[in-house]
N, C-alpha and C positions, 0 to 999 in steps of 0.2 A: 767270381765275378768281382769289382771294384763296388763300391754304395755308388758310384755314378751311375755305370749301368743297370745296377740292379734298382733304381731308384727310376730310372729312364722306365726300363722292362713293369716296374709295377704302374706308374704312372699309366702308362699303355693300355694296358690292359685295364684300370680301372675306367679308364675314356672310354676304351668298345663298350664297357659292363655298365655304364653311366646313358651312355647313348642306347644301348638295348632297351633300357629299364626307361625311360623316358618316353622312349615312343610307345612303350605299353602299358606306361601309365598315366600319358599323355601331360607328362611335365614340364617344367626345364630341367636342363639338364644339371644346373649349378647344383641343385638339390644333391646328385649324386656325388657329380664331384667334391664340394666339399666336406665331404663327410667322407670322402677316399682320399681325399690329397692331404688333407691334417695333419694324421701319422708320419705322412714324409717330407714335414714343412723341417728342414735345420738349423734349428732352432736351438740346441747346446752346441751343436757348430758357432753360428751366429756369438751367445755366448761367448765362449770361450776364444771366439775373435776381439771382443772388446774387453775381455780382461786381462786379454796377453798385451792387448793398446795400453788400457791404464799399467798396466806392470810397465810399458814403457821396452817391453819383449816385442819390437817389431816383424820381426821375423817370424815370429811366431803367428803371430797377429795376422801377420801374411795370408804364411801359409794356411789359417785357420780360415780368412777370407776366401779367400780361392775356394778352398774346398765349397764354404758356404754360397760361392755363386756359381760352382759347378752340377751342384745338387740341385738347387733353385734352376739353373738351365736345366737340364736333362727332367727336372716336372713339367715346364712349357715344352720343352719339345715334344716327349711324351705324350701331350693333350694336344700338339697339334696335329701332329705325326694319327694319331686316329679318328682325329676328327677329320683329313685329308684322305684317310683309307676308306672311311665308313665315306663318304661323302663319292669317292670314285665307285665302292661298292654297288650303292643303288643307284648312280647315274648308269652300270651296265646294265642293272636288272629292270631298270625304267627305260632302259633302249633310249634316254637321253630325253626321256618327256622328263619335262616339269610341273608343277602345279601351278605356274601361271599359266604354261602351253596351255595343262588341262580347262584350267578357268575361262580360258579364253574359247578354246575347241566347243565347251559346252555354252559359253555366252552366245556365240555364234550359232549353233544350233536352237537356242532358244528363239532367236530374232525373226529364223526362217516361217 
């Protein structure tokens, strides 16, 4: 696997686990996202990008910059894909019911 593919898989897994733990502990997902995503951020590659540009080695700077952008994009895509998949799974399990639908149904029952 390339570093972009492995970063995507890692961020996807982190997002799935974060969704699960957020529901289990009733805390925001961001608490678990941040702790898992920080090691994936391409800080070393971004440093090499800036160093190459300062040293007037633009070809290496562009190469490092594109790698940093691709890894960052893979992180974002992994988080988004996991969010979408979890939402689809919960929608299938709840058979299309939403929390607002449940709220409206309970409110109608109370007024009768």
